[in-house]
C-alpha positions as CSV (number, residue, x, y, z in Angstrom):
1,M,136.9,90.2,127.5
2,P,136.8,87.2,125.2
3,D,140.0,86.1,123.5
4,A,140.3,88.2,120.4
5,R,141.6,85.2,118.4
6,D,139.3,82.4,119.7
7,V,136.5,81.7,117.3
8,S,135.6,78.3,118.7
9,P,133.1,76.6,118.4
10,Y,132.9,78.0,114.8
11,D,134.9,76.6,112.0
12,A,133.7,78.9,109.1
13,L,132.1,82.2,108.3
14,L,129.5,82.4,105.5
15,L,129.0,85.8,103.7
16,L,125.3,85.6,102.6
17,S,124.1,88.1,100.1
18,F,121.4,88.9,97.5
19,G,123.4,88.3,94.4
20,G,123.2,90.0,91.0
21,P,123.6,89.5,87.3
22,E,127.1,89.7,85.8
23,G,126.2,90.2,82.1
24,P,123.2,91.0,79.9
25,D,122.2,87.4,79.5
26,D,122.0,87.0,83.2
27,V,119.5,89.8,83.9
28,V,116.1,88.1,83.1
29,P,117.1,84.7,84.7
30,F,118.3,86.6,87.8
31,L,115.0,88.5,88.0
32,E,113.1,85.3,87.6
33,N,115.0,84.0,90.7
34,V,114.1,87.1,92.6
35,T,110.4,87.0,91.7
36,R,109.9,83.2,91.7
37,G,106.4,82.3,92.6
38,R,104.8,85.7,91.9
39,G,103.8,84.9,88.3
40,I,105.4,87.9,86.7
41,P,105.6,87.6,82.9
42,K,109.0,87.6,81.2
43,E,108.2,90.7,79.2
44,R,107.6,92.6,82.5
45,L,110.9,91.3,83.8
46,K,112.6,92.7,80.7
47,E,111.1,96.1,81.5
48,V,112.3,95.9,85.1
49,G,115.7,94.8,83.9
50,Q,116.3,98.1,82.1
51,H,118.0,99.4,85.2
52,Y,120.6,96.7,84.8
53,F,120.9,97.1,81.1
54,L,121.9,100.7,81.6
55,F,125.0,99.4,83.3
56,G,125.8,96.7,80.8
57,G,123.7,94.1,82.5
58,V,126.1,93.9,85.4
59,S,125.2,94.5,89.0
60,P,128.1,95.8,91.1
61,I,127.1,93.8,94.1
62,N,129.1,90.7,93.3
63,D,132.4,92.6,92.9
64,Q,131.6,94.5,96.1
65,N,131.1,91.2,97.9
66,R,134.4,90.0,96.5
67,A,136.1,93.1,97.9
68,L,134.4,92.5,101.3
69,L,135.6,88.9,101.3
70,D,139.2,90.1,100.6
71,A,138.9,92.7,103.4
72,L,137.6,90.1,105.9
73,R,140.3,87.6,105.0
74,K,143.0,90.2,105.3
75,D,141.7,91.4,108.6
76,F,141.3,87.9,110.0
77,A,144.8,87.0,109.0
78,E,146.3,90.2,110.5
79,H,144.6,89.5,113.8
80,G,145.3,85.8,114.0
81,L,141.8,84.4,113.4
82,D,141.9,81.0,111.8
83,L,138.5,81.1,110.2
84,P,137.9,80.4,106.5
85,V,135.3,82.7,104.8
86,Y,132.9,81.4,102.2
87,W,130.3,83.3,100.0
88,G,126.8,82.3,98.9
89,N,123.9,84.3,97.4
90,R,120.2,84.1,97.5
91,N,119.5,84.8,93.8
92,W,122.6,84.3,91.8
93,A,125.9,82.3,91.6
94,P,127.5,81.4,93.9
95,Y,124.2,80.0,95.1
96,L,123.8,79.5,98.8
97,T,123.0,75.8,98.5
98,D,126.1,75.1,96.4
99,T,128.2,77.0,98.9
100,L,126.8,75.2,101.9
101,R,127.4,71.9,100.1
102,E,131.0,72.9,99.6
103,M,131.4,73.8,103.2
104,V,130.0,70.5,104.4
105,R,132.3,68.6,102.1
106,D,135.2,70.7,103.4
107,G,134.3,69.4,106.9
108,R,132.7,72.6,108.3
109,R,130.3,71.7,111.1
110,R,129.6,74.9,112.9
111,I,129.0,77.9,110.6
112,L,128.4,81.5,111.5
113,V,126.5,83.6,108.9
114,L,127.0,87.3,108.0
115,A,124.1,88.7,106.0
116,T,124.7,91.8,104.0
117,S,121.8,93.5,105.7
118,A,122.3,95.5,108.9
119,Y,118.7,95.9,110.0
120,A,115.7,93.9,111.1
121,S,113.0,93.2,108.6
122,Y,111.5,90.2,106.8
123,S,113.5,90.7,103.6
124,G,116.7,91.7,105.5
125,C,116.7,88.9,108.0
126,R,114.0,86.3,108.2
127,Q,114.0,85.6,104.4
128,Y,117.7,84.9,104.6
129,R,116.9,82.5,107.5
130,E,114.3,80.8,105.2
131,N,117.0,80.6,102.5
132,L,119.3,78.8,104.9
133,A,116.5,76.4,105.9
134,D,115.8,75.7,102.2
135,A,119.5,75.0,101.6
136,L,119.8,72.7,104.6
137,A,116.7,70.8,103.4
138,A,118.4,70.3,100.0
139,L,121.5,68.9,101.7
140,E,119.5,66.7,103.9
141,A,117.7,65.3,100.9
142,E,121.2,64.5,99.4
143,G,122.1,62.5,102.6
144,L,124.8,65.0,103.7
145,E,125.5,65.6,107.4
146,L,124.0,69.0,108.3
147,P,126.1,71.7,110.0
148,K,124.8,73.8,112.8
149,V,124.2,77.3,111.5
150,D,124.0,80.6,113.5
151,K,123.6,84.1,112.2
152,L,125.4,87.2,113.4
153,R,123.3,89.8,115.1
154,H,122.2,93.0,113.4
155,Y,125.2,95.4,113.2
156,F,123.5,98.7,112.3
157,N,124.7,100.4,115.5
158,H,128.2,99.0,115.6
159,P,130.9,101.7,115.5
160,G,132.6,99.9,112.6
161,F,129.5,100.3,110.6
162,L,128.7,103.9,111.7
163,E,132.1,105.6,111.4
164,P,132.6,105.0,107.7
165,M,129.1,106.5,107.1
166,I,129.8,109.5,109.2
167,D,133.0,110.1,107.3
168,G,131.1,109.7,104.0
169,V,128.6,112.4,105.0
170,L,131.4,114.8,106.1
171,R,133.2,114.3,102.7
172,S,130.0,114.9,100.8
173,L,129.3,118.1,102.8
174,A,132.9,119.3,102.1
175,E,132.3,118.7,98.3
176,L,129.3,121.1,98.3
177,P,129.9,124.8,97.3
178,E,130.8,126.7,100.3
179,D,127.9,129.1,100.1
180,V,125.3,126.3,100.4
181,R,127.3,123.9,102.7
182,D,126.1,125.0,106.1
183,G,122.5,125.2,105.0
184,A,122.5,121.7,103.5
185,H,119.9,119.2,104.7
186,L,120.7,115.5,105.2
187,A,118.5,112.8,103.7
188,F,119.1,109.4,105.2
189,S,117.9,106.9,102.7
190,T,116.9,103.2,102.9
191,H,114.9,100.7,101.1
192,S,111.1,101.2,101.3
193,I,109.1,98.2,102.4
194,P,105.4,97.7,102.9
195,T,104.2,99.4,106.1
196,A,102.7,96.1,107.3
197,S,106.2,94.5,107.0
198,A,107.8,97.4,108.8
199,D,105.2,97.3,111.6
200,T,106.0,93.7,112.3
201,S,109.8,93.9,112.1
202,G,111.8,92.9,115.1
203,P,110.6,91.0,118.2
204,V,106.9,90.8,118.9
205,E,107.0,93.2,121.8
206,G,108.3,96.0,119.5
207,H,105.8,95.6,116.7
208,G,103.8,98.6,115.6
209,D,104.5,102.1,114.1
210,G,107.3,101.0,111.9
211,G,108.7,98.3,114.2
212,A,112.4,97.7,114.6
213,Y,113.1,98.6,110.9
214,V,112.2,102.3,111.3
215,K,113.5,102.6,114.9
216,Q,116.9,101.2,113.9
217,H,117.2,103.5,110.9
218,L,116.2,106.6,112.9
219,D,118.7,105.7,115.6
220,V,121.5,105.4,113.0
221,A,120.4,108.7,111.3
222,Q,120.4,110.5,114.7
223,Q,123.9,109.2,115.6
224,I,125.3,110.3,112.2
225,A,123.7,113.7,112.4
226,D,125.0,114.2,116.0
227,A,128.5,113.2,115.0
228,V,128.4,115.6,112.0
229,R,127.3,118.4,114.3
230,E,130.0,117.6,116.8
231,R,132.7,117.6,114.1
232,T,131.6,120.6,112.1
233,G,129.8,122.8,114.6
234,V,126.8,122.9,112.2
235,D,123.4,121.4,113.0
236,H,122.1,120.1,109.7
237,P,118.4,119.3,109.6
238,W,117.7,115.7,108.6
239,Q,115.0,113.2,107.6
240,L,114.7,109.5,107.0
241,V,113.6,108.9,103.4
242,Y,112.9,105.8,101.3
243,Q,113.7,104.5,97.8
244,S,113.3,101.5,95.5
245,R,109.6,100.8,96.1
246,S,108.5,97.9,93.9
247,G,105.1,96.8,95.1
248,A,101.5,97.2,93.9
249,P,100.2,100.8,94.1
250,H,97.3,100.0,96.4
251,I,99.6,98.6,99.1
252,P,101.0,101.2,101.6
253,W,104.8,101.5,101.6
254,L,107.1,103.6,103.8
255,E,107.4,107.2,102.6
256,P,108.5,109.8,101.6
257,D,110.3,108.7,98.4
258,I,113.6,110.3,97.9
259,C,112.6,112.2,94.8
260,D,109.5,113.5,96.4
261,H,111.6,114.6,99.3
262,L,114.0,116.5,97.0
263,D,110.9,118.3,95.5
264,E,109.7,119.2,98.9
265,R,113.1,120.4,100.1
266,H,113.6,122.6,97.0
267,A,110.1,124.1,97.4
268,A,111.0,124.9,101.0
269,G,114.1,126.8,99.9
270,V,116.7,124.4,101.1
271,P,120.0,125.3,99.4
272,A,121.5,121.8,99.1
273,V,121.0,118.1,100.1
274,V,123.4,115.3,101.0
275,I,121.9,111.9,100.5
276,A,123.3,109.2,102.8
277,P,122.2,105.6,101.9
278,I,122.4,104.3,105.4
279,G,120.2,101.3,104.6
280,F,122.7,99.7,102.3
281,V,126.0,98.0,102.9
282,S,127.5,98.7,99.5
283,D,126.9,100.7,96.4
284,H,124.8,98.1,94.6
285,M,122.3,98.6,91.8
286,E,119.6,100.3,93.9
287,V,122.1,102.9,95.0
288,L,123.5,103.4,91.5
289,Y,120.1,103.7,89.8
290,D,117.7,105.1,92.4
291,L,120.2,107.6,93.8
292,D,123.0,108.2,91.3
293,T,120.7,108.2,88.3
294,E,117.1,109.1,89.2
295,A,117.6,111.2,92.3
296,K,120.6,112.9,90.7
297,A,118.6,113.7,87.6
298,R,115.7,115.1,89.8
299,A,118.1,117.3,91.7
300,E,119.6,118.6,88.5
301,E,116.2,119.4,87.1
302,L,115.4,121.4,90.3
303,G,118.8,123.2,90.3
304,L,119.3,121.7,93.8
305,P,123.0,121.0,94.7
306,M,123.1,117.4,95.8
307,R,125.9,115.0,96.9
308,R,125.5,111.3,97.7
309,S,127.7,109.9,100.4
310,A,129.4,106.5,100.2
311,T,128.2,103.3,101.7
312,V,130.4,101.2,104.0
313,G,131.4,98.7,101.4
314,A,134.8,97.0,102.2
315,D,136.0,99.7,104.6
316,P,138.6,98.1,106.9
317,R,136.7,99.4,109.9
318,F,133.7,97.4,108.8
319,A,135.8,94.3,108.3
320,A,137.2,94.8,111.9
321,A,133.6,95.2,113.2
322,I,132.7,91.8,111.6
323,R,135.7,90.3,113.3
324,E,134.6,91.7,116.6
325,L,131.1,90.4,116.1
326,V,132.5,86.9,115.3
327,T,134.6,86.7,118.4
328,E,131.8,88.2,120.5
329,R,129.3,85.6,119.3
330,A,131.9,82.8,119.7
331,A,132.4,83.8,123.3
332,V,128.7,83.8,124.0
333,E,128.5,80.3,122.6
334,R,131.3,79.2,124.9
335,G,129.3,80.5,127.8
336,Q,131.5,83.6,128.6
337,D,130.2,86.9,129.8
338,V,130.3,89.4,127.0
339,T,129.5,93.1,126.8
340,P,128.4,93.6,123.2
341,C,129.6,96.6,121.3
342,A,126.8,99.0,120.2
343,L,126.2,102.7,120.1
344,G,123.1,104.8,120.3
345,A,119.8,104.4,122.2
346,L,118.8,100.9,121.2
347,G,121.7,98.8,122.5
348,A,122.9,95.5,120.9
349,S,120.4,93.4,118.9
350,H,119.6,89.9,119.9
351,N,121.9,87.0,118.9
352,L,119.0,84.6,118.4
353,C,115.9,85.8,116.5
354,P,112.9,85.1,118.8
355,V,109.6,83.4,117.8
356,G,107.4,85.9,115.9
357,C,110.3,88.1,114.9
358,C,109.8,89.7,111.4
359,P,107.1,87.1,110.5
360,A,106.3,86.0,106.9
361,R,102.8,86.2,105.5
362,A,102.8,82.4,105.2
363,P,104.9,80.4,107.7
364,R,108.0,78.7,106.2
365,P,110.8,76.7,107.7
366,V,113.7,78.8,109.0
367,A,117.2,78.3,110.4
368,A,119.3,80.2,112.9
369,G,116.6,81.3,115.3
370,A,114.5,80.3,118.3
371,D,112.0,78.9,115.9
372,S,114.5,77.0,113.8
373,T,113.5,74.0,111.8
374,Y,117.1,72.8,112.0
375,A,118.8,72.8,115.4
Protein backbone atom coordinates (compact mmCIF):
# COMPACT_ATOMS: atom_id res chain seq x y z
CA MET A 1 0.00 0.00 0.00
CA PRO A 2 1.30 3.51 -0.78
CA ASP A 3 2.12 5.87 2.07
CA ALA A 4 -1.21 7.51 2.87
CA ARG A 5 0.51 10.87 3.43
CA ASP A 6 3.05 10.88 0.59
CA VAL A 7 1.87 13.02 -2.32
CA SER A 8 5.22 13.36 -4.05
CA PRO A 9 5.96 14.19 -6.84
CA TYR A 10 2.92 16.48 -6.72
CA ASP A 11 3.07 19.87 -5.06
CA ALA A 12 -0.53 21.09 -5.63
CA LEU A 13 -4.07 19.97 -6.46
CA LEU A 14 -6.22 21.99 -8.84
CA LEU A 15 -10.02 21.76 -8.60
CA LEU A 16 -11.18 22.36 -12.17
CA SER A 17 -14.85 23.11 -12.73
CA PHE A 18 -17.39 24.64 -15.11
CA GLY A 19 -18.07 27.92 -13.34
CA GLY A 20 -21.27 29.92 -13.12
CA PRO A 21 -22.65 33.45 -12.78
CA GLU A 22 -22.81 35.06 -9.34
CA GLY A 23 -25.31 37.81 -10.12
CA PRO A 24 -27.79 38.96 -12.81
CA ASP A 25 -25.17 41.04 -14.63
CA ASP A 26 -22.97 37.96 -14.98
CA VAL A 27 -25.51 35.74 -16.73
CA VAL A 28 -25.14 36.81 -20.38
CA PRO A 29 -21.32 37.24 -20.23
CA PHE A 30 -21.11 33.78 -18.65
CA LEU A 31 -23.26 32.26 -21.40
CA GLU A 32 -21.13 34.05 -24.00
CA ASN A 33 -18.12 32.26 -22.53
CA VAL A 34 -19.93 28.92 -22.61
CA THR A 35 -21.06 29.30 -26.24
CA ARG A 36 -18.04 31.17 -27.64
CA GLY A 37 -17.49 30.38 -31.31
CA ARG A 38 -21.05 29.19 -31.97
CA GLY A 39 -22.42 32.54 -33.16
CA ILE A 40 -25.42 32.56 -30.83
CA PRO A 41 -27.08 36.02 -30.70
CA LYS A 42 -27.17 37.87 -27.38
CA GLU A 43 -30.97 37.95 -27.41
CA ARG A 44 -31.04 34.15 -27.57
CA LEU A 45 -28.60 34.00 -24.67
CA LYS A 46 -30.93 36.21 -22.64
CA GLU A 47 -33.71 33.68 -23.27
CA VAL A 48 -31.49 30.79 -22.20
CA GLY A 49 -30.44 32.81 -19.15
CA GLN A 50 -33.98 32.81 -17.78
CA HIS A 51 -33.08 29.64 -15.90
CA TYR A 52 -30.49 31.63 -14.00
CA PHE A 53 -32.68 34.70 -13.56
CA LEU A 54 -35.26 32.53 -11.76
CA PHE A 55 -32.59 32.09 -9.07
CA GLY A 56 -31.46 35.72 -8.90
CA GLY A 57 -28.86 35.25 -11.63
CA VAL A 58 -26.74 33.13 -9.30
CA SER A 59 -25.58 29.62 -10.07
CA PRO A 60 -25.04 27.53 -6.95
CA ILE A 61 -21.99 25.80 -8.46
CA ASN A 62 -19.41 28.31 -7.23
CA ASP A 63 -20.53 28.10 -3.60
CA GLN A 64 -20.65 24.33 -3.94
CA ASN A 65 -17.06 24.33 -5.18
CA ARG A 66 -16.05 26.52 -2.25
CA ALA A 67 -17.64 23.98 0.08
CA LEU A 68 -15.77 21.15 -1.65
CA LEU A 69 -12.51 23.10 -1.36
CA ASP A 70 -13.11 23.49 2.37
CA ALA A 71 -13.90 19.78 2.72
CA LEU A 72 -10.75 18.78 0.83
CA ARG A 73 -8.51 21.08 2.82
CA LYS A 74 -10.00 19.85 6.07
CA ASP A 75 -9.61 16.21 5.10
CA PHE A 76 -6.05 16.71 3.87
CA ALA A 77 -5.05 18.49 7.08
CA GLU A 78 -6.64 15.81 9.28
CA HIS A 79 -4.72 13.08 7.42
CA GLY A 80 -1.36 14.81 7.23
CA LEU A 81 -1.34 15.62 3.51
CA ASP A 82 0.75 18.70 2.81
CA LEU A 83 -0.86 19.59 -0.50
CA PRO A 84 -2.29 23.04 -1.25
CA VAL A 85 -5.60 23.08 -3.15
CA TYR A 86 -6.40 25.71 -5.80
CA TRP A 87 -9.55 26.32 -7.84
CA GLY A 88 -10.03 27.35 -11.46
CA ASN A 89 -13.06 27.38 -13.81
CA ARG A 90 -13.65 26.89 -17.50
CA ASN A 91 -16.23 29.66 -17.97
CA TRP A 92 -16.19 32.07 -15.02
CA ALA A 93 -13.98 33.51 -12.31
CA PRO A 94 -11.71 32.24 -10.95
CA TYR A 95 -10.62 31.44 -14.49
CA LEU A 96 -8.35 28.48 -15.11
CA THR A 97 -5.58 30.50 -16.77
CA ASP A 98 -5.46 32.97 -13.88
CA THR A 99 -5.30 30.14 -11.35
CA LEU A 100 -2.53 28.30 -13.22
CA ARG A 101 -0.57 31.55 -13.42
CA GLU A 102 -0.96 31.96 -9.66
CA MET A 103 0.20 28.40 -9.10
CA VAL A 104 3.30 28.88 -11.25
CA ARG A 105 4.16 32.09 -9.43
CA ASP A 106 3.72 30.22 -6.15
CA GLY A 107 6.38 27.77 -7.35
CA ARG A 108 4.10 24.83 -8.18
CA ARG A 109 5.75 22.60 -10.76
CA ARG A 110 3.84 19.29 -10.61
CA ILE A 111 0.09 19.74 -10.52
CA LEU A 112 -2.66 17.14 -10.16
CA VAL A 113 -6.10 18.10 -11.49
CA LEU A 114 -9.50 17.10 -10.12
CA ALA A 115 -12.31 17.78 -12.61
CA THR A 116 -15.85 18.04 -11.28
CA SER A 117 -17.03 15.40 -13.74
CA ALA A 118 -16.92 11.73 -12.76
CA TYR A 119 -17.47 10.12 -16.15
CA ALA A 120 -15.81 9.80 -19.55
CA SER A 121 -17.06 12.06 -22.35
CA TYR A 122 -15.80 14.87 -24.53
CA SER A 123 -17.39 17.62 -22.42
CA GLY A 124 -16.65 15.87 -19.12
CA CYS A 125 -12.99 15.06 -19.75
CA ARG A 126 -11.32 15.92 -23.06
CA GLN A 127 -12.69 19.47 -23.15
CA TYR A 128 -11.17 20.10 -19.72
CA ARG A 129 -7.89 18.77 -21.12
CA GLU A 130 -8.24 21.22 -24.01
CA ASN A 131 -8.84 24.01 -21.48
CA LEU A 132 -5.66 23.02 -19.65
CA ALA A 133 -3.69 23.13 -22.91
CA ASP A 134 -5.11 26.57 -23.74
CA ALA A 135 -4.12 27.85 -20.30
CA LEU A 136 -0.61 26.41 -20.60
CA ALA A 137 -0.25 28.00 -24.03
CA ALA A 138 -1.20 31.38 -22.56
CA LEU A 139 1.41 31.02 -19.81
CA GLU A 140 4.01 29.93 -22.36
CA ALA A 141 3.28 33.07 -24.39
CA GLU A 142 3.92 35.10 -21.23
CA GLY A 143 7.32 33.47 -20.83
CA LEU A 144 6.43 31.59 -17.65
CA GLU A 145 7.93 28.21 -16.77
CA LEU A 146 5.27 25.59 -17.47
CA PRO A 147 4.31 23.06 -14.81
CA LYS A 148 3.66 19.38 -15.57
CA VAL A 149 -0.05 18.73 -15.25
CA ASP A 150 -1.76 15.36 -14.67
CA LYS A 151 -5.48 14.62 -14.27
CA LEU A 152 -7.04 12.27 -11.73
CA ARG A 153 -8.80 9.25 -13.19
CA HIS A 154 -12.58 9.03 -13.46
CA TYR A 155 -14.05 8.34 -10.03
CA PHE A 156 -17.62 7.28 -10.89
CA ASN A 157 -17.15 3.87 -9.25
CA HIS A 158 -15.11 4.88 -6.21
CA PRO A 159 -16.97 3.94 -2.99
CA GLY A 160 -16.56 7.49 -1.68
CA PHE A 161 -18.61 8.71 -4.65
CA LEU A 162 -21.15 5.88 -4.58
CA GLU A 163 -21.96 5.68 -0.87
CA PRO A 164 -23.33 9.23 -0.51
CA MET A 165 -25.59 8.63 -3.51
CA ILE A 166 -26.84 5.34 -2.08
CA ASP A 167 -27.68 7.10 1.17
CA GLY A 168 -29.43 9.86 -0.78
CA VAL A 169 -31.71 7.38 -2.55
CA LEU A 170 -32.51 5.63 0.74
CA ARG A 171 -33.45 8.96 2.35
CA SER A 172 -35.64 9.89 -0.59
CA LEU A 173 -37.45 6.56 -0.47
CA ALA A 174 -38.04 7.03 3.26
CA GLU A 175 -39.60 10.44 2.55
CA LEU A 176 -42.25 8.95 0.24
CA PRO A 177 -45.67 8.09 1.67
CA GLU A 178 -45.55 4.58 3.06
CA ASP A 179 -48.30 3.30 0.80
CA VAL A 180 -46.29 4.06 -2.39
CA ARG A 181 -42.73 3.58 -1.09
CA ASP A 182 -42.17 -0.07 -1.94
CA GLY A 183 -43.61 0.36 -5.43
CA ALA A 184 -41.44 3.39 -6.28
CA HIS A 185 -39.29 3.28 -9.38
CA LEU A 186 -35.78 4.78 -9.50
CA ALA A 187 -34.82 7.18 -12.30
CA PHE A 188 -31.05 7.63 -12.49
CA SER A 189 -30.51 10.92 -14.28
CA THR A 190 -27.52 12.37 -16.10
CA HIS A 191 -26.77 15.02 -18.70
CA SER A 192 -27.92 14.09 -22.19
CA ILE A 193 -25.24 14.38 -24.87
CA PRO A 194 -25.33 13.75 -28.63
CA THR A 195 -25.40 10.03 -29.35
CA ALA A 196 -22.35 10.47 -31.61
CA SER A 197 -20.43 11.92 -28.66
CA ALA A 198 -21.58 9.12 -26.37
CA ASP A 199 -20.62 6.45 -28.90
CA THR A 200 -17.04 7.75 -29.06
CA SER A 201 -16.59 8.30 -25.32
CA GLY A 202 -13.77 6.45 -23.61
CA PRO A 203 -10.87 4.58 -25.25
CA VAL A 204 -11.17 3.64 -28.93
CA GLU A 205 -11.62 -0.07 -28.27
CA GLY A 206 -14.80 0.67 -26.30
CA HIS A 207 -16.47 2.98 -28.82
CA GLY A 208 -19.99 2.27 -30.05
CA ASP A 209 -23.49 1.89 -28.54
CA GLY A 210 -23.15 4.67 -25.98
CA GLY A 211 -19.45 4.18 -25.35
CA ALA A 212 -17.97 4.54 -21.89
CA TYR A 213 -20.39 7.35 -21.00
CA VAL A 214 -23.47 5.12 -20.98
CA LYS A 215 -21.65 2.02 -19.69
CA GLN A 216 -20.25 3.89 -16.68
CA HIS A 217 -23.63 5.39 -15.77
CA LEU A 218 -25.35 2.02 -16.09
CA ASP A 219 -22.72 0.48 -13.83
CA VAL A 220 -23.27 3.16 -11.18
CA ALA A 221 -27.06 2.84 -11.42
CA GLN A 222 -26.86 -0.93 -11.02
CA GLN A 223 -24.61 -0.65 -7.97
CA ILE A 224 -26.94 1.84 -6.29
CA ALA A 225 -30.04 -0.21 -7.09
CA ASP A 226 -28.34 -3.35 -5.75
CA ALA A 227 -27.31 -1.58 -2.54
CA VAL A 228 -30.83 -0.24 -2.03
CA ARG A 229 -32.26 -3.75 -2.46
CA GLU A 230 -29.74 -5.19 0.01
CA ARG A 231 -30.50 -2.54 2.64
CA THR A 232 -34.29 -2.39 2.28
CA GLY A 233 -35.24 -5.84 1.02
CA VAL A 234 -37.17 -4.19 -1.84
CA ASP A 235 -36.16 -4.54 -5.49
CA HIS A 236 -37.04 -1.19 -7.06
CA PRO A 237 -37.21 -1.15 -10.89
CA TRP A 238 -34.88 1.45 -12.38
CA GLN A 239 -33.89 3.17 -15.61
CA LEU A 240 -31.14 5.51 -16.79
CA VAL A 241 -32.70 8.76 -18.01
CA TYR A 242 -31.39 12.05 -19.35
CA GLN A 243 -31.87 15.77 -18.89
CA SER A 244 -30.58 19.18 -19.95
CA ARG A 245 -30.56 18.62 -23.71
CA SER A 246 -29.44 21.81 -25.45
CA GLY A 247 -28.65 20.88 -29.05
CA ALA A 248 -30.34 21.32 -32.42
CA PRO A 249 -33.54 19.24 -32.81
CA HIS A 250 -32.23 17.30 -35.84
CA ILE A 251 -29.20 15.93 -33.96
CA PRO A 252 -29.89 12.67 -32.04
CA TRP A 253 -29.25 12.94 -28.29
CA LEU A 254 -29.45 10.34 -25.56
CA GLU A 255 -33.01 9.57 -24.41
CA PRO A 256 -35.44 9.25 -22.66
CA ASP A 257 -35.78 12.74 -21.23
CA ILE A 258 -36.68 12.77 -17.55
CA CYS A 259 -40.04 14.49 -18.07
CA ASP A 260 -41.01 12.04 -20.82
CA HIS A 261 -39.98 9.24 -18.48
CA LEU A 262 -42.27 10.58 -15.75
CA ASP A 263 -45.15 10.65 -18.26
CA GLU A 264 -44.45 7.05 -19.24
CA ARG A 265 -44.13 5.82 -15.64
CA HIS A 266 -47.37 7.49 -14.67
CA ALA A 267 -49.17 5.99 -17.67
CA ALA A 268 -47.86 2.57 -16.65
CA GLY A 269 -49.38 2.95 -13.19
CA VAL A 270 -46.16 3.38 -11.24
CA PRO A 271 -47.10 4.82 -7.81
CA ALA A 272 -43.98 6.97 -7.18
CA VAL A 273 -40.55 7.87 -8.54
CA VAL A 274 -37.24 8.77 -6.93
CA ILE A 275 -34.92 10.74 -9.22
CA ALA A 276 -31.22 10.25 -8.47
CA PRO A 277 -28.95 12.71 -10.37
CA ILE A 278 -25.97 10.36 -10.55
CA GLY A 279 -24.35 12.28 -13.42
CA PHE A 280 -23.69 15.40 -11.34
CA VAL A 281 -21.22 16.04 -8.54
CA SER A 282 -23.26 18.82 -6.94
CA ASP A 283 -26.71 20.43 -6.95
CA HIS A 284 -25.87 23.04 -9.58
CA MET A 285 -28.23 24.87 -11.93
CA GLU A 286 -29.12 21.92 -14.16
CA VAL A 287 -30.19 19.95 -11.11
CA LEU A 288 -32.12 22.86 -9.59
CA TYR A 289 -33.91 23.82 -12.80
CA ASP A 290 -34.31 20.60 -14.79
CA LEU A 291 -35.17 18.41 -11.81
CA ASP A 292 -36.32 20.58 -8.90
CA THR A 293 -38.29 22.94 -11.16
CA GLU A 294 -39.33 21.29 -14.45
CA ALA A 295 -39.46 17.62 -13.43
CA LYS A 296 -41.08 18.48 -10.11
CA ALA A 297 -43.76 20.52 -11.89
CA ARG A 298 -44.42 17.65 -14.32
CA ALA A 299 -44.77 15.15 -11.48
CA GLU A 300 -47.18 17.47 -9.67
CA GLU A 301 -49.27 17.86 -12.86
CA LEU A 302 -49.44 14.08 -13.12
CA GLY A 303 -50.21 13.60 -9.44
CA LEU A 304 -47.14 11.36 -9.25
CA PRO A 305 -45.32 11.36 -5.89
CA MET A 306 -41.68 12.20 -6.62
CA ARG A 307 -38.55 12.83 -4.58
CA ARG A 308 -35.14 13.93 -5.80
CA SER A 309 -32.12 12.54 -3.98
CA ALA A 310 -29.02 14.57 -3.18
CA THR A 311 -25.82 14.71 -5.16
CA VAL A 312 -22.46 13.99 -3.52
CA GLY A 313 -21.47 17.63 -3.07
CA ALA A 314 -18.95 18.18 -0.27
CA ASP A 315 -19.73 14.95 1.58
CA PRO A 316 -16.72 14.00 3.75
CA ARG A 317 -16.66 10.57 2.12
CA PHE A 318 -16.16 12.20 -1.27
CA ALA A 319 -13.35 14.37 0.10
CA ALA A 320 -11.75 11.22 1.51
CA ALA A 321 -12.11 9.52 -1.89
CA ILE A 322 -10.26 12.39 -3.56
CA ARG A 323 -7.48 12.08 -0.99
CA GLU A 324 -7.22 8.37 -1.76
CA LEU A 325 -7.15 9.06 -5.51
CA VAL A 326 -4.38 11.63 -4.97
CA THR A 327 -2.16 9.29 -2.97
CA GLU A 328 -2.92 6.43 -5.37
CA ARG A 329 -1.84 8.48 -8.40
CA ALA A 330 1.22 9.82 -6.58
CA ALA A 331 2.31 6.27 -5.80
CA VAL A 332 1.86 5.29 -9.46
CA GLU A 333 4.03 8.22 -10.51
CA ARG A 334 6.69 7.07 -8.04
CA GLY A 335 6.68 3.64 -9.69
CA GLN A 336 4.98 1.75 -6.85
CA ASP A 337 2.56 -1.14 -7.31
CA VAL A 338 -0.94 0.08 -6.54
CA THR A 339 -4.30 -1.67 -6.40
CA PRO A 340 -6.76 1.06 -7.37
CA CYS A 341 -10.00 1.33 -5.43
CA ALA A 342 -13.07 0.75 -7.62
CA LEU A 343 -16.40 -1.05 -7.28
CA GLY A 344 -18.67 -2.61 -9.89
CA ALA A 345 -18.07 -4.46 -13.13
CA LEU A 346 -15.86 -1.97 -14.97
CA GLY A 347 -12.86 -1.66 -12.69
CA ALA A 348 -10.70 1.42 -12.25
CA SER A 349 -10.46 3.88 -15.12
CA HIS A 350 -7.17 4.72 -16.84
CA ASN A 351 -4.78 7.23 -15.29
CA LEU A 352 -3.66 8.56 -18.66
CA CYS A 353 -6.25 9.26 -21.34
CA PRO A 354 -5.15 7.27 -24.43
CA VAL A 355 -4.95 8.56 -28.00
CA GLY A 356 -8.43 8.70 -29.53
CA CYS A 357 -10.22 8.82 -26.17
CA CYS A 358 -13.39 10.99 -26.29
CA PRO A 359 -12.31 12.71 -29.54
CA ALA A 360 -13.32 16.23 -30.51
CA ARG A 361 -14.98 16.97 -33.85
CA ALA A 362 -11.95 19.09 -34.76
CA PRO A 363 -8.57 18.20 -33.23
CA ARG A 364 -7.26 20.69 -30.68
CA PRO A 365 -4.22 20.74 -28.39
CA VAL A 366 -4.73 18.84 -25.12
CA ALA A 367 -2.86 18.32 -21.86
CA ALA A 368 -2.76 15.48 -19.31
CA GLY A 369 -3.00 12.55 -21.71
CA ALA A 370 -1.05 10.23 -23.99
CA ASP A 371 -1.64 12.69 -26.82
CA SER A 372 -0.67 15.76 -24.80
CA THR A 373 0.73 18.83 -26.50
CA TYR A 374 2.52 19.69 -23.27
CA ALA A 375 4.58 16.96 -21.62
